[in-house]
NUDRENRO-537099 format. One record per residue (C-alpha): residue in three letters; x, y, z. Coordinates in pm, whole numbers, padded with zeros to 5 digits, always signed. Example, Ala and Ser with C-alpha at 12.3 -4.5 7.8 and 13.67 -1.06 7.14 Angstrom:
// NUDRENRO-537099
ALA+01230-00450+00780/SER+01367-00106+00714/
//
This chain:
// NUDRENRO-537099
MET-03890+27398-23982/LYS-04190+27423-23827/LEU-04041+27146-23574/LYS-03702+27349-23550/ILE-03923+27681-23474/ALA-04115+27477-23184/LYS-03757+27355-23030/SER-03666+27711-23020/VAL-03967+27846-22881/ALA-03951+27556-22599/ALA-03591+27680-22524/ILE-03684+28058-22465/LEU-03969+27950-22246/VAL-03749+27714-22060/ALA-03517+28105-22000/GLN-03794+28287-21894/ILE-03944+27998-21647/SER-03572+28005-21496/ILE-03602+28375-21422/MET-03908+28330-21276/ALA-03805+28104-21010/GLU-03618+28317-20907/THR-03871+28587-20816/GLN-04048+28561-20477/LEU-04396+28529-20538/ASP-04743+28441-20218/ASP-04798+28118-20216/ILE-05108+28015-20454/THR-05269+27712-20510/ILE-05301+27650-20870/ASN-05674+27519-20972/THR-05746+27192-21141/SER-05872+27235-21513/ALA-06240+27276-21570/PHE-06187+26991-21871/ASP-05927+26770-21629/ALA-06216+26734-21406/GLN-06463+26590-21690/VAL-06306+26397-21901/LYS-06081+26220-21630/SER-06409+26142-21408/VAL-06663+25891-21585/SER-06660+25644-21279/SER-06810+25315-21245/LYS-07088+25480-21043/GLN-07180+25722-21285/LEU-07198+25437-21566/GLU-07411+25236-21321/GLU-07653+25517-21258/GLU-07709+25596-21614/GLN-07748+25229-21718/ALA-07417+25266-21962/SER-07437+24943-22184/ASP-07177+25017-22486/VAL-06915+25260-22582/LYS-07163+25529-22693/ASP-07302+25543-22301/ILE-06962+25548-22185/LEU-06824+25809-22377/LYS-07183+26031-22448/SER-07105+26295-22166/LEU-06767+26400-22264/PRO-06670+26750-22432/SER-06486+26719-22780/VAL-06618+26316-22809/THR-06892+26203-23058/VAL-06998+25830-23098/ASP-07254+25756-23397/GLY-07403+25433-23501/ASN-07687+25257-23352/ALA-07558+24904-23338/ARG-07309+24834-23050/TYR-07087+24686-23301/GLY-07142+24983-23540/GLN-07018+25228-23356/LYS-06728+25460-23424/VAL-06564+25721-23173/TYR-06482+26086-23272/VAL-06232+26317-23088/ARG-06110+26658-23161/GLY-06215+26651-23536/LEU-06083+26261-23608/GLU-06178+25921-23572/ASP-06017+25710-23294/LYS-05796+25550-23548/PHE-05543+25868-23499/ALA-05582+25828-23094/ASN-05453+25561-22854/ILE-05671+25303-22723/THR-05575+25117-22371/VAL-05741+24854-22148/ASP-05553+24832-21829/GLY-05246+24915-22036/ALA-05292+24717-22315/LYS-05340+24886-22665/LEU-05618+24799-22892/GLY-05418+24831-23228/GLY-05566+24805-23585/GLN-05895+24845-23809/LEU-06089+24504-23889/PHE-06361+24636-24114/HIS-06419+25019-24203/HIS-06850+24948-24156/SER-06749+24847-23789/GLY-06620+25005-23472/ASP-06301+24896-23299/GLN-06361+24992-22950/THR-06446+24660-22791/ILE-06568+24783-22433/ASP-06806+24644-22223/ALA-06914+24930-21955/SER-06996+24682-21670/LEU-06651+24578-21627/LEU-06517+24932-21630/LYS-06383+25131-21316/ILE-06297+25409-21483/THR-06254+25600-21855/SER-06067+25893-21871/VAL-05922+26065-22190/GLU-05638+26296-22276/LEU-05742+26565-22536/GLY-05431+26613-22786/PRO-05094+26489-22833/ASN-04910+26729-22557/SER-04813+26468-22312/ALA-04508+26271-22380/LEU-04644+26002-22152/SER-04951+25912-22356/GLY-04749+25678-22618/GLN-04665+25658-22978/GLY-04889+25782-23262/VAL-05106+26047-23040/ILE-05271+26271-23301/ASN-05622+26384-23120/GLY-05593+26219-22811/SER-05568+25894-22583/PHE-05838+25682-22459/VAL-05771+25503-22134/TYR-06023+25219-21990/GLU-05910+25033-21674/THR-06160+24707-21534/LYS-06279+24690-21195/ASP-06035+24580-20909/PRO-06150+24341-20595/SER-06102+24630-20399/ASP-06410+24812-20593/PHE-06652+24527-20464/LEU-06535+24459-20112/ALA-06677+24650-19825/GLU-06420+24711-19519/ASP-06323+24387-19315/GLU-06536+24256-19600/ASN-06331+23895-19721/PHE-06567+23753-20019/GLY-06903+23870-20199/GLY-07072+23879-20519/LYS-07307+24091-20702/ILE-07620+24031-20978/THR-07707+24320-21200/LEU-08002+24246-21456/GLY-08146+24499-21694/TYR-08351+24517-22020/GLN-08366+24798-22256/THR-08664+24854-22531/GLY-08479+25077-22772/TYR-08295+24738-22829/GLU-08457+24475-22683/ARG-08136+24435-22507/LYS-08158+24183-22228/SER-07853+24195-22038/GLY-07730+24024-21726/THR-07395+24007-21517/VAL-07252+23824-21240/ALA-06952+23941-21009/VAL-06748+23711-20746/PHE-06480+23856-20554/GLY-06300+23795-20237/LYS-05989+23848-20021/VAL-05774+23542-19945/ASN-05550+23743-19687/ASP-05374+24059-19688/LYS-05139+23973-19972/LEU-05418+23831-20241/GLU-05738+23971-20376/PHE-05948+23828-20680/VAL-06269+23932-20883/GLY-06448+23756-21175/MET-06689+23897-21379/GLY-06897+23778-21658/THR-07165+23955-21860/ILE-07423+23851-22139/SER-07625+24112-22339/SER-07811+24001-22628/ASP-07976+24253-22882/GLY-08307+24200-23045/THR-08456+24422-23283/LEU-08357+24792-23292/HIS-08630+25044-23271/LEU-08504+25405-23439/GLY-08658+25712-23431/ASN-08788+25766-23750/GLY-09038+25403-23634/GLU-08877+25137-23837/LYS-08728+24811-23683/VAL-08424+24696-23778/LYS-08385+24289-23710/SER-08080+24255-23955/LYS-07846+24346-23628/ASP-07937+24111-23381/SER-07641+23987-23166/LYS-07517+23879-22865/LEU-07227+24021-22625/GLU-07050+23767-22393/SER-06766+23942-22177/GLY-06570+23848-21888/LEU-06284+23958-21663/ALA-06066+23765-21431/LYS-05840+23947-21233/ILE-05615+23850-20940/VAL-05426+24129-20721/ILE-05120+24034-20529/LYS-04952+24271-20282/PRO-04649+24073-20110/ASN-04585+24381-19905/ASP-04661+24755-19882/TYR-04430+24839-20161/ASN-04514+24622-20410/THR-04853+24569-20612/PHE-04896+24306-20910/LYS-05217+24262-21093/LEU-05285+23979-21412/SER-05623+24010-21563/TYR-05754+23858-21843/ASN-06026+24034-22053/ARG-06257+23855-22315/TYR-06527+24040-22530/GLU-06740+23863-22815/ASP-07001+23997-23017/GLY-07173+23789-23267/GLY-07483+23726-23445/ASN-07651+23589-23773/ARG-07656+24003-23849/GLN-07554+24184-24121/LEU-07179+24259-24155/SER-07167+24658-24188/GLY-07277+24751-23857/GLU-07280+25119-23909/LYS-07484+25106-24245/VAL-07860+25096-24269/GLY-08020+24805-24151/THR-08328+24615-24278/GLU-08623+24362-24126/ASP-08439+24045-24300/ALA-08317+23865-23999/ASP-08159+23591-24225/ASN-07764+23681-24237/ASP-07476+23487-24200/TYR-07317+23479-23868/ASN-07005+23713-23791/SER-06866+23794-23480/ILE-06577+24082-23301/THR-06376+23944-23065/ARG-06136+24066-22849/ASP-05921+23861-22596/THR-05653+24061-22358/PHE-05383+23966-22119/THR-05238+24184-21861/LEU-04952+24262-21634/ASN-04897+24554-21447/TYR-04674+24618-21169/GLU-04583+24893-20939/TYR-04315+24980-20692/ALA-04361+25241-20449/PRO-04134+25253-20176/ASP-04117+25575-19946/ASN-03859+25705-20165/GLU-03960+26002-20344/LEU-03698+25908-20620/VAL-03901+25576-20689/ASN-04248+25510-20805/VAL-04202+25238-21059/LYS-04471+25116-21295/ALA-04517+24873-21554/ASN-04689+24680-21753/ALA-04663+24387-22009/TYR-04975+24280-22255/TYR-05039+24060-22502/ASN-05422+24130-22741/LYS-05574+23957-23007/GLN-05888+24113-23177/TYR-06063+23944-23446/LEU-06344+23937-23698/THR-06479+23600-23749/ARG-06687+23508-24068/GLU-06873+23187-24116/ALA-06845+22947-24425/THR-07034+23075-24719/ASP-07096+23049-25080/GLY-07048+23333-25316/THR-06997+23405-25717/ASP-06669+23523-25840/SER-06751+23911-25988/THR-06466+23848-26283/SER-06497+23471-26385/GLY-06871+23417-26258/LEU-06743+23102-26126/THR-06957+23050-25810/TYR-06731+22891-25496/THR-06772+22788-25130/GLU-06516+22946-24873/PRO-06463+22826-24522/GLN-06463+22990-24222/ARG-06250+23265-24178/LYS-06077+23510-23886/TYR-05908+23853-23982/ILE-05714+23896-23678/ASN-05491+24235-23537/SER-05275+24117-23275/THR-05065+24321-23049/ARG-04825+24283-22756/GLY-04582+24520-22557/PHE-04487+24706-22256/ASP-04436+25042-22103/LEU-04210+25064-21794/ARG-04173+25405-21614/ASN-04026+25537-21332/SER-04170+25896-21134/SER-03852+26131-20895/LEU-03975+26411-20685/PHE-03679+26653-20676/GLY-03766+26958-20507/ILE-03961+27178-20765/HIS-03944+26865-21028/LYS-04163+26540-21082/ILE-03936+26375-21369/THR-04100+26071-21557/PHE-03932+25909-21801/GLY-03928+25532-21918/THR-03980+25334-22202/ASP-04223+25158-22437/TYR-04240+24896-22696/THR-04516+24769-22920/HIS-04553+24508-23187/GLU-04854+24496-23434/ASP-04934+24234-23725/GLN-05242+24122-23874/GLU-05340+23800-24056/VAL-05632+23604-24207/ASP-05693+23259-24059/ALA-05922+23030-24295/SER-05990+22700-24176/GLY-05960+22522-24541/LEU-05948+22650-24921/ARG-06176+22833-25109/VAL-06331+22582-25376/TYR-06490+22695-25721/SER-06713+22527-25930/ASP-06421+22415-26178/SER-06280+22250-25900/SER-05984+22500-25878/THR-05886+22681-25517/VAL-05725+22959-25342/ASP-05573+22936-25012/LEU-05724+23235-24829/ASN-05455+23221-24561/PHE-05237+23531-24553/LYS-05009+23733-24323/GLY-05031+24084-24327/GLY-04814+24378-24252/GLU-04642+24440-23928/ILE-04508+24681-23698/ASP-04257+24720-23449/SER-04262+25052-23258/GLN-04011+25154-22973/GLY-04019+25468-22791/LEU-03817+25665-22514/TYR-03970+25921-22308/LEU-03891+26181-22065/GLU-04095+26467-21929/ASP-04028+26716-21638/GLU-04320+26861-21463/MET-04229+27174-21247/ALA-04413+27315-21011/PHE-04350+27708-20916/ASP-04529+27908-20704/ARG-04771+28064-20951/LEU-04668+27823-21238/VAL-04698+27451-21352/PHE-04461+27436-21627/THR-04426+27062-21817/LEU-04156+27009-22059/GLY-04150+26653-22223/ALA-04003+26493-22548/ARG-04059+26148-22683/TYR-03842+25982-22901/ASP-03960+25689-23173/TYR-03863+25455-23369/TYR-04090+25260-23612/LYS-04021+24994-23830/LEU-04270+24815-24070/GLY-04245+24444-24143/GLY-04448+24119-24282/ILE-04548+24244-24642/TYR-04415+24580-24585/ASP-04101+24763-24564/GLY-03955+25137-24414/THR-03823+25271-24111/PHE-03931+25622-23978/THR-03792+25775-23659/GLN-03842+26093-23505/LEU-03821+26295-23179/SER-04131+26512-23056/PRO-04110+26780-22809/LYS-04409+26830-22605/VAL-04465+27174-22382/LYS-04734+27252-22108/LEU-04814+27559-21888/LYS-05037+27621-21633/TYR-05022+27976-21477/GLN-05233+28109-21214/ALA-05262+28474-21249/SER-05494+28545-20954/GLU-05636+28342-20731/ASN-05918+28260-20949/LEU-05783+28249-21312/THR-05569+28053-21461/LEU-05387+28042-21790/ARG-05307+27778-21969/SER-05121+27672-22290/GLY-04962+27391-22473/TYR-04805+27263-22765/GLY-04697+26901-22899/HIS-04519+26742-23179/ILE-04743+26485-23375/PHE-04556+26178-23502/LYS-04773+25871-23650/GLY-04601+25604-23836/PRO-04758+25410-24132/ALA-05042+25249-23992/LEU-05158+24895-24116/GLY-05500+24901-24324/GLU-05796+24728-24269/THR-05750+24364-24205/LEU-06086+24251-24384/ALA-05901+24366-24724/VAL-05548+24257-24677/ASP-05468+24032-24926/SER-05199+23835-25165/THR-05224+24133-25440/ASP-05195+24427-25182/VAL-04881+24648-25303/GLN-04696+24922-25123/SER-04748+25261-25231/ASN-04380+25465-25276/ASP-04568+25760-25100/THR-04540+25545-24756/ASN-04483+25831-24535/ALA-04506+25908-24146/GLN-04782+26162-24049/ILE-04670+26433-23875/GLY-04781+26796-23755/ASN-04780+27036-23465/ASN-05083+27127-23227/PHE-05108+27457-23046/GLU-05365+27520-22790/VAL-05426+27797-22522/GLY-05702+27797-22238/LEU-05831+27952-21941/ASP-06013+27859-21595/TYR-06147+28068-21431/ASP-06327+27962-21030/LEU-06639+28031-20945/THR-06690+27902-20645/LYS-06686+28198-20433/ALA-06882+28366-20666/LEU-07167+28142-20690/ASN-07158+28050-20343/ALA-07104+27715-20442/ASP-06902+27384-20328/ASP-06729+27389-20618/ALA-06782+27576-20936/ILE-06522+27640-21243/ILE-06586+27737-21598/GLY-06284+27653-21873/PHE-06213+27747-22240/ASN-05966+27567-22485/ALA-05858+27653-22829/TYR-05663+27442-23038/ARG-05520+27388-23376/TYR-05322+27120-23538/ASN-05215+26979-23878/VAL-05146+26631-24010/ASP-04913+26635-24292/ASN-04901+26276-24493/TYR-05285+26180-24367/ALA-05346+25838-24416/HIS-05681+25674-24310/THR-05636+25296-24303/THR-05996+25237-24462/LYS-05918+25038-24799/ASN-05540+25163-24794/ASN-05350+24845-24768/SER-05105+25016-24985/LEU-05038+25261-24720/SER-05049+25585-24921/SER-05029+25916-24822/GLN-05379+26104-24873/SER-05420+26434-24776/ASP-05264+26733-24578/ILE-05518+26840-24309/MET-05604+27108-24040/ILE-05827+27056-23761/TRP-05929+27363-23506/GLY-06191+27424-23253/LEU-06302+27562-22935/GLU-06372+27402-22616/THR-06572+27568-22273/MET-06661+27356-22004/PHE-06883+27479-21707/SER-06886+27264-21405/TYR-07101+27386-21041/LYS-07178+27107-20740/LYS-07388+27280-20466/ASP-07490+27048-20182/LYS-07732+26782-20350/LEU-07667+26940-20720/GLY-07414+26840-20975/LEU-07454+27034-21328/ASN-07198+26999-21641/ILE-07259+27230-21956/SER-07016+27200-22232/HIS-06995+27359-22580/THR-06744+27206-22877/PHE-06696+27334-23219/THR-06490+27177-23454/ASP-06366+27292-23809/GLY-06096+27244-24086/LYS-05984+27197-24405/GLN-05836+26880-24624/LYS-05631+26885-24958/ASP-05583+26597-25161/LEU-05274+26512-25222/ALA-05317+26351-25581/THR-05537+26630-25755/GLY-05485+26912-25500/ILE-05855+26979-25444/ASN-05917+27145-25130/TYR-06252+27026-24906/ASP-06394+27012-24567/PRO-06314+26715-24338/LYS-06650+26524-24261/THR-06622+26708-23884/THR-06626+27043-24017/ASN-06866+27291-23900/ILE-07025+27104-23607/HIS-07154+27262-23318/VAL-07225+27029-23002/PHE-07337+27170-22698/LYS-07407+26906-22427/VAL-07551+26912-22057/GLY-07576+26674-21756/ALA-07700+26744-21411/ASN-07755+26488-21128/TYR-07966+26579-20793/GLN-07994+26404-20463/VAL-08352+26410-20372/THR-08284+26180-20062/ASN-08053+25914-19936/GLU-08243+25674-20125/PHE-08332+25836-20442/LYS-08133+25998-20689/VAL-08182+26192-21056/ASN-07927+26207-21345/TYR-08032+26422-21668/ASN-07867+26442-21993/SER-07904+26608-22315/GLN-07744+26668-22646/PHE-07808+26950-22892/VAL-07635+26999-23230/PRO-07754+27289-23504/GLY-07806+27195-23841/ASN-07499+27241-24101/GLU-07313+27201-24373/TRP-07012+27078-24520/LEU-06787+27055-24915/ASN-06742+26652-24920/TYR-06501+26465-25137/SER-06505+26187-25359/SER-06194+26039-25400/ARG-06402+25784-25661/ASP-06478+26059-25959/GLY-06268+26377-25767/SER-06582+26573-25712/THR-06695+26807-25432/THR-07071+26856-25308/LYS-07167+27078-25048/TYR-07379+26869-24791/LYS-07654+27000-24543/ARG-07709+26822-24207/SER-07981+26827-24013/GLY-07980+26959-23667/TYR-08130+26745-23334/ALA-08172+26794-22932/VAL-08183+26502-22719/HIS-08293+26400-22407/ASP-08236+26133-22154/ILE-08299+26107-21774/ASN-08230+25840-21508/LEU-08346+25766-21178/THR-08173+25566-20917/TYR-08310+25406-20614/ASN-08088+25283-20311/PRO-08359+25163-20029/SER-08174+25173-19697/LYS-08420+24864-19590/TYR-08233+24681-19825/LYS-07903+24818-19821/ASN-07756+24612-20092/THR-08025+24636-20334/SER-08019+24916-20609/PHE-08298+24977-20893/ASN-08250+25188-21196/PHE-08478+25338-21437/GLY-08442+25533-21748/VAL-08581+25671-22024/GLY-08343+25712-22344/ASN-08431+25970-22647/ILE-08745+26115-22447/LEU-08877+26274-22719/ASP-08837+25999-22996/LYS-08600+26202-23195/LYS-08558+26084-23557/TYR-08184+26218-23613/VAL-07854+26105-23766/THR-07536+26169-23560/HIS-07325+26432-23763/THR-07067+26210-23856/GLY-07256+25907-23904/PHE-07378+25717-24234/GLY-07606+25881-24464/VAL-07607+26203-24212/GLN-07641+26433-24549/THR-07984+26578-24616/VAL-08013+26471-24964/SER-07956+26108-24852/THR-08224+25838-24903/ASN-08011+25583-24706/LYS-07983+25723-24344/SER-07842+25525-24076/TYR-08069+25656-23783/GLU-08014+25644-23389/VAL-08201+25420-23189/GLY-08555+25607-23059/ARG-08725+25641-22715/ASN-08548+25355-22494/PHE-08678+25243-22146/LYS-08421+25146-21922/PHE-08474+24934-21627/GLN-08186+24744-21417/MET-08155+24605-21077/SER-07878+24505-20874/TYR-07833+24311-20591/LYS-07441+24241-20365/PHE-07408+23977-20139/
//
């Protein structure tokens, strides 16, 4: 019924806009959204100036995005009230899928390789892919042209850095070149080793030591002005003799079995852009393999009491697929249409048998679930004098395979409106139908005992949002100034998190709502961004009917970012985050109880200084201090955040950072 109502509303809107199109209005430029300017503009320059070295550093400035965890491999990402398991994540167009282990993060991204990072908030675009509930993360790695200066054919860049809070030693080498006008290449490699973590409560954690080794190889081919091919390989491997549960509290025990998280991603991107308004083709094909490796070990069976030895095991999530789309301009219309396909599968790959003390054996090799997802999408962006109206839809065919079975289909309408009410005021609204097929459970827990639930359903819902932007450039005598506001609400029926859910059971109905405010200001050498976000919601357990709060309930987050170009050589960047204390009603599925917990507030300040000496124009120096006041705190989505907990995973304390780069 909700979907039928939404489609009726969309039809009425189309009719109203057709009437408006016949009305002659003065020419007015429709302003850019304050949020688009912020969430789609995290550049490599900003990441380098702030010495970003993990996912938390990459995303920390973005409104409605929170990253918790102290160790790199334990960091979890939340956007608009839910984990990134309910968002689409792509690297150069390759989709990262599945959950490896519920006590580690899955965004295996090395900041040193990134060209740009952008986030699409919400599910209101038909172009963002299948299964979007709370947003999309789009990472693009560097091209040769990002390094090559004009008339430069070959070069290299070396970057060295150190951070005291992680005892993090890092080095990056890049080699790039232009063979001719048709062929360019870049190769990059990074090594980043973490030692003892120095937390804000004074503790020293030695159980999360690790080494990241990542690399990028990319070739760009331009046979003519109309065609561009990009072929790339990206590898990420972060491992060490460390505790397996990266998000949990660490210890001073450095004697742990080796484990690592590895990602291998192959992509082919193609663009055909002739001098024809009807044709602008973009296509990508990819293969992505992400896996958790655990070394051979000994153990004791909790049921039989028998001891055993088991070999090295790899817990693997693989995705492969493609996206093909074309954009055409017809008068006031920009029409984009296309198709996409994704195959996901999971497996356990063991190098031998588990051998028990009574000589019995168990084969640990196992192939788990599979997903085949096919989509067709269409979006029409119509630009009238004062109005931009975007109407789109996706049709998704979603099929489970492997040890699971089931087919799910859905047509999902999407609507966005932007109306220039005056020279300075822009009004916005949006709607997106939510459809996400049942996701595969975490791969570390998959085995031959898994039985699919009779209650395996697609997750469906609706997202509504309204907002406005007001241009303050003239009022503040600025080069550019804007303030924006969003209010959103979405529901997800048959909500199912992947953690320990290898039966693919529907768990709850959930509703999330929130407010977002963003202010941006630029004047001469000064830049300023201020945001406030508030997230709230409610959740109902399907098995017991008990009502409770999502973990992200009742959280206010204030973020401030400022930069000032002191001289041509010297620049200062400042970031801070303030989160007031709050409480939420927690639900325990183990015993069916609810408990109201409190979370303590905190404020964190960072500063970074960049020096580009004119005498050595290819050299840059960066010095920074993270968590200047050495604050003892736990991020409000973090492990053990409740005030009564004695098992808290505190964030890293004061962190002095130094980095030097030289380009030749």
